[in-house]
HTML snippet that shows the backbone in 3Dmol.js (N, CA, C, O; Angstrom):
<script src="https://3Dmol.org/build/3Dmol-min.js"></script>
<div id="view" style="width:600px;height:400px;position:relative"></div>
<script>
const pdb = `
ATOM      1  N   UNK A   1      10.576   7.969  38.813  1.00  0.00           N
ATOM      2  CA  UNK A   1      11.842   8.062  39.277  1.00  0.00           C
ATOM      3  C   UNK A   1      12.872   7.574  38.446  1.00  0.00           C
ATOM      4  O   UNK A   1      12.750   6.493  37.870  1.00  0.00           O
ATOM      5  N   UNK A   2      13.978   8.353  38.327  1.00  0.00           N
ATOM      6  CA  UNK A   2      15.057   7.818  37.920  1.00  0.00           C
ATOM      7  C   UNK A   2      15.967   6.623  38.456  1.00  0.00           C
ATOM      8  O   UNK A   2      15.851   6.432  39.667  1.00  0.00           O
ATOM      9  N   UNK A   3      16.723   5.906  37.879  1.00  0.00           N
ATOM     10  CA  UNK A   3      17.397   4.660  38.700  1.00  0.00           C
ATOM     11  C   UNK A   3      18.805   5.239  38.435  1.00  0.00           C
ATOM     12  O   UNK A   3      19.200   5.483  37.294  1.00  0.00           O
ATOM     13  N   UNK A   4      19.564   5.453  39.580  1.00  0.00           N
ATOM     14  CA  UNK A   4      21.233   5.732  39.151  1.00  0.00           C
ATOM     15  C   UNK A   4      21.594   4.648  39.451  1.00  0.00           C
ATOM     16  O   UNK A   4      21.404   4.358  40.632  1.00  0.00           O
ATOM     17  N   UNK A   5      22.241   3.611  38.580  1.00  0.00           N
ATOM     18  CA  UNK A   5      22.826   2.293  39.000  1.00  0.00           C
ATOM     19  C   UNK A   5      24.192   2.488  39.281  1.00  0.00           C
ATOM     20  O   UNK A   5      24.421   2.139  40.440  1.00  0.00           O
ATOM     21  N   UNK A   6      25.431   3.000  38.558  1.00  0.00           N
ATOM     22  CA  UNK A   6      26.506   2.938  38.588  1.00  0.00           C
ATOM     23  C   UNK A   6      27.103   3.436  40.380  1.00  0.00           C
ATOM     24  O   UNK A   6      28.134   3.016  40.906  1.00  0.00           O
ATOM     25  N   UNK A   7      26.138   4.374  40.981  1.00  0.00           N
ATOM     26  CA  UNK A   7      26.889   4.761  42.314  1.00  0.00           C
ATOM     27  C   UNK A   7      26.472   3.609  43.367  1.00  0.00           C
ATOM     28  O   UNK A   7      25.290   3.439  43.668  1.00  0.00           O
ATOM     29  N   UNK A   8      27.359   2.945  43.827  1.00  0.00           N
ATOM     30  CA  UNK A   8      27.425   1.777  44.746  1.00  0.00           C
ATOM     31  C   UNK A   8      27.086   2.499  45.970  1.00  0.00           C
ATOM     32  O   UNK A   8      27.652   3.549  46.274  1.00  0.00           O
ATOM     33  N   UNK A   9      26.279   2.019  46.593  1.00  0.00           N
ATOM     34  CA  UNK A   9      25.535   2.670  48.088  1.00  0.00           C
ATOM     35  C   UNK A   9      25.765   1.556  49.070  1.00  0.00           C
ATOM     36  O   UNK A   9      25.275   0.476  48.740  1.00  0.00           O
ATOM     37  N   UNK A  10      26.520   1.610  50.398  1.00  0.00           N
ATOM     38  CA  UNK A  10      26.324   1.033  51.306  1.00  0.00           C
ATOM     39  C   UNK A  10      25.544   1.507  52.149  1.00  0.00           C
ATOM     40  O   UNK A  10      25.399   2.729  52.196  1.00  0.00           O
ATOM     41  N   UNK A  11      24.741   0.533  53.159  1.00  0.00           N
ATOM     42  CA  UNK A  11      23.930   0.890  54.167  1.00  0.00           C
ATOM     43  C   UNK A  11      24.022   0.230  55.268  1.00  0.00           C
ATOM     44  O   UNK A  11      24.026  -0.998  55.173  1.00  0.00           O
ATOM     45  N   UNK A  12      24.105   0.752  56.394  1.00  0.00           N
ATOM     46  CA  UNK A  12      24.245   0.423  57.635  1.00  0.00           C
ATOM     47  C   UNK A  12      23.068   0.947  58.469  1.00  0.00           C
ATOM     48  O   UNK A  12      22.555   2.015  58.134  1.00  0.00           O
ATOM     49  N   UNK A  13      22.546   0.192  59.662  1.00  0.00           N
ATOM     50  CA  UNK A  13      21.867   0.916  60.757  1.00  0.00           C
ATOM     51  C   UNK A  13      22.572   1.400  61.803  1.00  0.00           C
ATOM     52  O   UNK A  13      23.607   0.787  62.067  1.00  0.00           O
ATOM     53  N   UNK A  14      22.303   2.297  62.445  1.00  0.00           N
ATOM     54  CA  UNK A  14      22.903   2.852  63.699  1.00  0.00           C
ATOM     55  C   UNK A  14      22.273   2.475  65.005  1.00  0.00           C
ATOM     56  O   UNK A  14      21.155   1.964  64.930  1.00  0.00           O
ATOM     57  N   UNK A  15      22.742   2.623  66.047  1.00  0.00           N
ATOM     58  CA  UNK A  15      21.868   1.810  67.199  1.00  0.00           C
ATOM     59  C   UNK A  15      21.011   2.503  67.519  1.00  0.00           C
ATOM     60  O   UNK A  15      20.196   2.042  68.318  1.00  0.00           O
ATOM     61  N   UNK A  16      20.853   3.823  67.054  1.00  0.00           N
ATOM     62  CA  UNK A  16      19.396   4.729  67.300  1.00  0.00           C
ATOM     63  C   UNK A  16      18.294   4.610  66.271  1.00  0.00           C
ATOM     64  O   UNK A  16      17.277   5.299  66.193  1.00  0.00           O
ATOM     65  N   UNK A  17      18.730   3.479  65.394  1.00  0.00           N
ATOM     66  CA  UNK A  17      17.668   3.346  64.621  1.00  0.00           C
ATOM     67  C   UNK A  17      17.693   3.935  63.034  1.00  0.00           C
ATOM     68  O   UNK A  17      17.191   3.529  61.985  1.00  0.00           O
ATOM     69  N   UNK A  18      18.388   4.898  63.330  1.00  0.00           N
ATOM     70  CA  UNK A  18      18.724   5.874  61.794  1.00  0.00           C
ATOM     71  C   UNK A  18      19.637   4.987  60.667  1.00  0.00           C
ATOM     72  O   UNK A  18      20.575   4.266  61.007  1.00  0.00           O
ATOM     73  N   UNK A  19      19.241   5.151  59.419  1.00  0.00           N
ATOM     74  CA  UNK A  19      20.066   4.505  58.363  1.00  0.00           C
ATOM     75  C   UNK A  19      21.029   5.427  57.769  1.00  0.00           C
ATOM     76  O   UNK A  19      20.794   6.571  57.380  1.00  0.00           O
ATOM     77  N   UNK A  20      22.352   4.679  57.737  1.00  0.00           N
ATOM     78  CA  UNK A  20      23.154   5.405  57.268  1.00  0.00           C
ATOM     79  C   UNK A  20      23.402   4.861  55.714  1.00  0.00           C
ATOM     80  O   UNK A  20      23.335   3.679  55.376  1.00  0.00           O
ATOM     81  N   UNK A  21      23.670   5.866  54.939  1.00  0.00           N
ATOM     82  CA  UNK A  21      24.161   5.435  53.640  1.00  0.00           C
ATOM     83  C   UNK A  21      25.221   6.139  53.084  1.00  0.00           C
ATOM     84  O   UNK A  21      25.240   7.370  53.097  1.00  0.00           O
ATOM     85  N   UNK A  22      26.217   5.378  52.534  1.00  0.00           N
ATOM     86  CA  UNK A  22      27.498   5.961  52.104  1.00  0.00           C
ATOM     87  C   UNK A  22      27.654   5.470  50.831  1.00  0.00           C
ATOM     88  O   UNK A  22      26.953   4.649  50.239  1.00  0.00           O
ATOM     89  N   UNK A  23      28.771   6.127  50.417  1.00  0.00           N
ATOM     90  CA  UNK A  23      29.279   6.065  48.718  1.00  0.00           C
ATOM     91  C   UNK A  23      30.757   5.488  48.804  1.00  0.00           C
ATOM     92  O   UNK A  23      31.687   6.291  48.726  1.00  0.00           O
ATOM     93  N   UNK A  24      30.932   4.575  48.909  1.00  0.00           N
ATOM     94  CA  UNK A  24      32.370   4.068  48.986  1.00  0.00           C
ATOM     95  C   UNK A  24      33.617   4.491  47.944  1.00  0.00           C
ATOM     96  O   UNK A  24      34.818   4.372  48.186  1.00  0.00           O
ATOM     97  N   UNK A  25      33.030   4.994  46.767  1.00  0.00           N
ATOM     98  CA  UNK A  25      33.831   5.622  45.901  1.00  0.00           C
ATOM     99  C   UNK A  25      34.145   6.878  45.922  1.00  0.00           C
ATOM    100  O   UNK A  25      35.142   7.355  45.380  1.00  0.00           O
ATOM    101  N   UNK A  26      33.080   7.651  46.722  1.00  0.00           N
ATOM    102  CA  UNK A  26      33.593   8.749  47.057  1.00  0.00           C
ATOM    103  C   UNK A  26      33.656   9.141  48.794  1.00  0.00           C
ATOM    104  O   UNK A  26      32.612   9.566  49.289  1.00  0.00           O
ATOM    105  N   UNK A  27      34.486   9.038  49.397  1.00  0.00           N
ATOM    106  CA  UNK A  27      34.994   8.999  50.888  1.00  0.00           C
ATOM    107  C   UNK A  27      34.157  10.420  51.358  1.00  0.00           C
ATOM    108  O   UNK A  27      34.176  11.528  50.822  1.00  0.00           O
ATOM    109  N   UNK A  28      33.651  10.100  52.185  1.00  0.00           N
ATOM    110  CA  UNK A  28      33.073  11.247  53.148  1.00  0.00           C
ATOM    111  C   UNK A  28      31.595  11.501  52.346  1.00  0.00           C
ATOM    112  O   UNK A  28      31.078  12.578  52.644  1.00  0.00           O
ATOM    113  N   UNK A  29      30.941  10.784  51.506  1.00  0.00           N
ATOM    114  CA  UNK A  29      29.848  11.443  50.951  1.00  0.00           C
ATOM    115  C   UNK A  29      28.880  10.242  51.681  1.00  0.00           C
ATOM    116  O   UNK A  29      28.925   9.040  51.419  1.00  0.00           O
ATOM    117  N   UNK A  30      28.034  10.881  52.623  1.00  0.00           N
ATOM    118  CA  UNK A  30      27.204   9.974  53.084  1.00  0.00           C
ATOM    119  C   UNK A  30      25.927  10.635  53.758  1.00  0.00           C
ATOM    120  O   UNK A  30      25.945  11.848  53.969  1.00  0.00           O
ATOM    121  N   UNK A  31      24.807   9.864  54.106  1.00  0.00           N
ATOM    122  CA  UNK A  31      23.524  10.760  54.505  1.00  0.00           C
ATOM    123  C   UNK A  31      22.692   9.559  55.303  1.00  0.00           C
ATOM    124  O   UNK A  31      22.622   8.348  55.093  1.00  0.00           O
ATOM    125  N   UNK A  32      22.000  10.551  56.463  1.00  0.00           N
ATOM    126  CA  UNK A  32      20.971   9.443  56.966  1.00  0.00           C
ATOM    127  C   UNK A  32      19.814   9.599  56.568  1.00  0.00           C
ATOM    128  O   UNK A  32      19.419  10.592  55.957  1.00  0.00           O
ATOM    129  N   UNK A  33      19.113   8.582  56.888  1.00  0.00           N
ATOM    130  CA  UNK A  33      17.368   8.736  56.620  1.00  0.00           C
ATOM    131  C   UNK A  33      16.905   7.805  57.704  1.00  0.00           C
ATOM    132  O   UNK A  33      17.569   7.042  58.406  1.00  0.00           O
ATOM    133  N   UNK A  34      15.448   8.072  57.678  1.00  0.00           N
ATOM    134  CA  UNK A  34      14.786   6.910  58.556  1.00  0.00           C
ATOM    135  C   UNK A  34      14.084   5.920  57.998  1.00  0.00           C
ATOM    136  O   UNK A  34      13.193   5.198  58.447  1.00  0.00           O
ATOM    137  N   UNK A  35      14.662   5.994  56.851  1.00  0.00           N
ATOM    138  CA  UNK A  35      14.486   4.366  56.209  1.00  0.00           C
ATOM    139  C   UNK A  35      15.691   4.295  55.074  1.00  0.00           C
ATOM    140  O   UNK A  35      16.562   5.134  54.845  1.00  0.00           O
ATOM    141  N   UNK A  36      15.486   3.195  54.529  1.00  0.00           N
ATOM    142  CA  UNK A  36      16.466   2.891  53.685  1.00  0.00           C
ATOM    143  C   UNK A  36      16.355   3.516  52.270  1.00  0.00           C
ATOM    144  O   UNK A  36      17.374   4.068  51.855  1.00  0.00           O
ATOM    145  N   UNK A  37      15.385   3.508  51.563  1.00  0.00           N
ATOM    146  CA  UNK A  37      14.645   4.549  50.547  1.00  0.00           C
ATOM    147  C   UNK A  37      15.382   5.946  50.599  1.00  0.00           C
ATOM    148  O   UNK A  37      16.110   6.482  49.764  1.00  0.00           O
ATOM    149  N   UNK A  38      14.984   6.340  51.777  1.00  0.00           N
ATOM    150  CA  UNK A  38      15.482   7.837  52.066  1.00  0.00           C
ATOM    151  C   UNK A  38      16.579   8.106  52.055  1.00  0.00           C
ATOM    152  O   UNK A  38      17.030   8.974  51.308  1.00  0.00           O
ATOM    153  N   UNK A  39      17.351   7.369  52.958  1.00  0.00           N
ATOM    154  CA  UNK A  39      18.976   7.354  52.872  1.00  0.00           C
ATOM    155  C   UNK A  39      19.903   7.158  51.616  1.00  0.00           C
ATOM    156  O   UNK A  39      21.000   7.676  51.408  1.00  0.00           O
ATOM    157  N   UNK A  40      19.373   6.507  51.031  1.00  0.00           N
ATOM    158  CA  UNK A  40      19.837   6.282  49.387  1.00  0.00           C
ATOM    159  C   UNK A  40      19.223   7.226  48.744  1.00  0.00           C
ATOM    160  O   UNK A  40      20.036   7.722  47.964  1.00  0.00           O
ATOM    161  N   UNK A  41      18.025   7.828  48.649  1.00  0.00           N
ATOM    162  CA  UNK A  41      17.998   9.107  47.932  1.00  0.00           C
ATOM    163  C   UNK A  41      18.796  10.181  48.081  1.00  0.00           C
ATOM    164  O   UNK A  41      19.356  10.716  47.124  1.00  0.00           O
ATOM    165  N   UNK A  42      18.915  10.602  49.369  1.00  0.00           N
ATOM    166  CA  UNK A  42      19.881  11.708  50.144  1.00  0.00           C
ATOM    167  C   UNK A  42      21.066  11.664  49.518  1.00  0.00           C
ATOM    168  O   UNK A  42      21.462  12.513  48.720  1.00  0.00           O
ATOM    169  N   UNK A  43      21.853  10.353  49.975  1.00  0.00           N
ATOM    170  CA  UNK A  43      23.314  10.122  49.689  1.00  0.00           C
ATOM    171  C   UNK A  43      23.552   9.978  47.977  1.00  0.00           C
ATOM    172  O   UNK A  43      24.697   9.899  47.533  1.00  0.00           O
ATOM    173  N   UNK A  44      22.663   9.959  47.310  1.00  0.00           N
ATOM    174  CA  UNK A  44      22.881   9.763  45.771  1.00  0.00           C
ATOM    175  C   UNK A  44      22.530  11.221  45.139  1.00  0.00           C
ATOM    176  O   UNK A  44      22.829  11.523  43.983  1.00  0.00           O
ATOM    177  N   UNK A  45      21.852  12.093  46.050  1.00  0.00           N
ATOM    178  CA  UNK A  45      21.590  13.505  45.451  1.00  0.00           C
ATOM    179  C   UNK A  45      23.122  14.171  45.409  1.00  0.00           C
ATOM    180  O   UNK A  45      23.726  14.690  44.470  1.00  0.00           O
ATOM    181  N   UNK A  46      23.570  13.915  47.012  1.00  0.00           N
ATOM    182  CA  UNK A  46      24.571  14.466  47.459  1.00  0.00           C
ATOM    183  C   UNK A  46      25.790  13.982  46.531  1.00  0.00           C
ATOM    184  O   UNK A  46      26.615  14.794  46.113  1.00  0.00           O
ATOM    185  N   UNK A  47      25.860  12.492  46.209  1.00  0.00           N
ATOM    186  CA  UNK A  47      27.140  12.095  45.116  1.00  0.00           C
ATOM    187  C   UNK A  47      26.949  12.839  43.961  1.00  0.00           C
ATOM    188  O   UNK A  47      27.923  13.317  43.379  1.00  0.00           O
ATOM    189  N   UNK A  48      25.832  12.996  43.564  1.00  0.00           N
ATOM    190  CA  UNK A  48      25.867  13.702  42.050  1.00  0.00           C
ATOM    191  C   UNK A  48      26.393  15.124  42.028  1.00  0.00           C
ATOM    192  O   UNK A  48      26.960  15.576  41.033  1.00  0.00           O
ATOM    193  N   UNK A  49      26.182  15.879  43.226  1.00  0.00           N
ATOM    194  CA  UNK A  49      26.611  17.107  43.407  1.00  0.00           C
ATOM    195  C   UNK A  49      27.817  17.102  43.676  1.00  0.00           C
ATOM    196  O   UNK A  49      28.446  18.119  43.386  1.00  0.00           O
ATOM    197  N   UNK A  50      28.404  16.170  44.197  1.00  0.00           N
ATOM    198  CA  UNK A  50      30.024  16.073  44.736  1.00  0.00           C
ATOM    199  C   UNK A  50      30.732  15.817  43.069  1.00  0.00           C
ATOM    200  O   UNK A  50      31.624  16.595  42.728  1.00  0.00           O
ATOM    201  N   UNK A  51      30.381  14.944  42.297  1.00  0.00           N
ATOM    202  CA  UNK A  51      30.419  14.576  41.024  1.00  0.00           C
ATOM    203  C   UNK A  51      30.489  15.883  40.271  1.00  0.00           C
ATOM    204  O   UNK A  51      31.506  16.151  39.631  1.00  0.00           O
ATOM    205  N   UNK A  52      29.581  16.613  40.308  1.00  0.00           N
ATOM    206  CA  UNK A  52      29.443  17.790  39.582  1.00  0.00           C
ATOM    207  C   UNK A  52      30.526  18.860  39.449  1.00  0.00           C
ATOM    208  O   UNK A  52      30.938  19.505  38.485  1.00  0.00           O
ATOM    209  N   UNK A  53      30.917  18.823  41.035  1.00  0.00           N
ATOM    210  CA  UNK A  53      31.469  19.653  41.607  1.00  0.00           C
ATOM    211  C   UNK A  53      33.093  19.336  41.142  1.00  0.00           C
ATOM    212  O   UNK A  53      33.888  20.209  40.794  1.00  0.00           O
ATOM    213  N   UNK A  54      33.297  18.296  41.201  1.00  0.00           N
ATOM    214  CA  UNK A  54      34.507  17.582  40.687  1.00  0.00           C
ATOM    215  C   UNK A  54      34.933  17.771  39.279  1.00  0.00           C
ATOM    216  O   UNK A  54      36.107  17.864  38.920  1.00  0.00           O
ATOM    217  N   UNK A  55      33.963  17.817  38.560  1.00  0.00           N
ATOM    218  CA  UNK A  55      33.960  18.020  36.885  1.00  0.00           C
ATOM    219  C   UNK A  55      33.848  19.330  36.672  1.00  0.00           C
ATOM    220  O   UNK A  55      34.291  19.703  35.586  1.00  0.00           O
ATOM    221  N   UNK A  56      33.283  20.342  37.539  1.00  0.00           N
ATOM    222  CA  UNK A  56      33.441  21.676  37.376  1.00  0.00           C
ATOM    223  C   UNK A  56      34.695  22.214  37.432  1.00  0.00           C
ATOM    224  O   UNK A  56      35.093  23.095  36.671  1.00  0.00           O
ATOM    225  N   UNK A  57      35.348  21.695  38.337  1.00  0.00           N
ATOM    226  CA  UNK A  57      36.706  22.139  39.023  1.00  0.00           C
ATOM    227  C   UNK A  57      37.842  21.366  38.224  1.00  0.00           C
ATOM    228  O   UNK A  57      38.981  21.806  38.382  1.00  0.00           O
ATOM    229  N   UNK A  58      37.712  20.492  37.556  1.00  0.00           N
ATOM    230  CA  UNK A  58      38.626  19.532  36.417  1.00  0.00           C
ATOM    231  C   UNK A  58      39.028  18.293  37.357  1.00  0.00           C
ATOM    232  O   UNK A  58      39.861  17.545  36.845  1.00  0.00           O
ATOM    233  N   UNK A  59      38.721  18.053  38.243  1.00  0.00           N
ATOM    234  CA  UNK A  59      39.321  16.933  39.399  1.00  0.00           C
ATOM    235  C   UNK A  59      39.086  15.700  38.065  1.00  0.00           C
ATOM    236  O   UNK A  59      38.757  15.917  36.898  1.00  0.00           O
ATOM    237  N   UNK A  60      39.319  14.687  38.585  1.00  0.00           N
ATOM    238  CA  UNK A  60      39.332  13.320  37.979  1.00  0.00           C
ATOM    239  C   UNK A  60      38.200  12.658  38.721  1.00  0.00           C
ATOM    240  O   UNK A  60      38.232  12.830  39.940  1.00  0.00           O
ATOM    241  N   UNK A  61      37.142  11.892  38.214  1.00  0.00           N
ATOM    242  CA  UNK A  61      35.889  11.377  38.707  1.00  0.00           C
ATOM    243  C   UNK A  61      36.445   9.789  38.865  1.00  0.00           C
ATOM    244  O   UNK A  61      37.193   9.190  38.093  1.00  0.00           O
ATOM    245  N   UNK A  62      35.963   9.408  39.854  1.00  0.00           N
ATOM    246  CA  UNK A  62      36.712   7.731  40.425  1.00  0.00           C
ATOM    247  C   UNK A  62      36.114   6.994  39.165  1.00  0.00           C
ATOM    248  O   UNK A  62      35.074   7.180  38.534  1.00  0.00           O
ATOM    249  N   UNK A  63      37.072   6.153  39.036  1.00  0.00           N
ATOM    250  CA  UNK A  63      36.743   5.244  37.665  1.00  0.00           C
ATOM    251  C   UNK A  63      35.429   4.276  37.775  1.00  0.00           C
ATOM    252  O   UNK A  63      34.789   3.904  36.791  1.00  0.00           O
ATOM    253  N   UNK A  64      35.175   3.981  38.918  1.00  0.00           N
ATOM    254  CA  UNK A  64      33.486   3.256  38.672  1.00  0.00           C
ATOM    255  C   UNK A  64      32.579   4.207  38.409  1.00  0.00           C
ATOM    256  O   UNK A  64      31.680   3.933  37.614  1.00  0.00           O
ATOM    257  N   UNK A  65      32.626   5.378  38.959  1.00  0.00           N
ATOM    258  CA  UNK A  65      31.552   6.603  38.572  1.00  0.00           C
ATOM    259  C   UNK A  65      31.609   7.249  36.734  1.00  0.00           C
ATOM    260  O   UNK A  65      30.729   7.927  36.204  1.00  0.00           O
ATOM    261  N   UNK A  66      32.576   6.898  36.251  1.00  0.00           N
ATOM    262  CA  UNK A  66      32.740   7.169  35.002  1.00  0.00           C
ATOM    263  C   UNK A  66      31.626   7.210  34.123  1.00  0.00           C
ATOM    264  O   UNK A  66      31.353   8.209  33.457  1.00  0.00           O
ATOM    265  N   UNK A  67      30.764   5.813  34.094  1.00  0.00           N
ATOM    266  CA  UNK A  67      29.776   5.290  33.685  1.00  0.00           C
ATOM    267  C   UNK A  67      28.856   6.287  33.602  1.00  0.00           C
ATOM    268  O   UNK A  67      28.128   6.420  32.618  1.00  0.00           O
ATOM    269  N   UNK A  68      28.829   7.012  34.570  1.00  0.00           N
ATOM    270  CA  UNK A  68      27.395   8.141  34.639  1.00  0.00           C
ATOM    271  C   UNK A  68      27.416   9.003  33.658  1.00  0.00           C
ATOM    272  O   UNK A  68      26.393   9.376  33.084  1.00  0.00           O
ATOM    273  N   UNK A  69      29.022   9.550  33.270  1.00  0.00           N
ATOM    274  CA  UNK A  69      29.032  10.511  32.283  1.00  0.00           C
ATOM    275  C   UNK A  69      29.185  10.205  30.763  1.00  0.00           C
ATOM    276  O   UNK A  69      29.094  11.086  29.908  1.00  0.00           O
ATOM    277  N   UNK A  70      29.397   9.044  30.520  1.00  0.00           N
ATOM    278  CA  UNK A  70      29.456   8.353  29.285  1.00  0.00           C
ATOM    279  C   UNK A  70      28.353   8.651  28.258  1.00  0.00           C
ATOM    280  O   UNK A  70      27.175   8.334  28.423  1.00  0.00           O
ATOM    281  N   UNK A  71      28.769   9.195  27.341  1.00  0.00           N
ATOM    282  CA  UNK A  71      27.221  10.004  26.264  1.00  0.00           C
ATOM    283  C   UNK A  71      27.551   8.866  25.090  1.00  0.00           C
ATOM    284  O   UNK A  71      26.879   8.830  24.059  1.00  0.00           O
TER     285      UNK A  71
END
`;
const viewer = $3Dmol.createViewer("view");
viewer.addModel(pdb, "pdb");
viewer.setStyle({}, {cartoon: {color: "spectrum"}});
viewer.zoomTo();
viewer.render();
</script>
């Protein structure tokens, strides 16, 4: 498994027991899971897709996430 460190994820438990993971540096990027690991995996996958779309369309990547693309 690849560890994606620069993506900061916040986790909270909903009243119904589901776990909600969100990426504060990418407003609106969030995912539910039945476990923390599942929610984090899902939200990181979504975040990477959003970042790829941002790069493809010429948008600026948020500063905290630029380290993902440093070569």
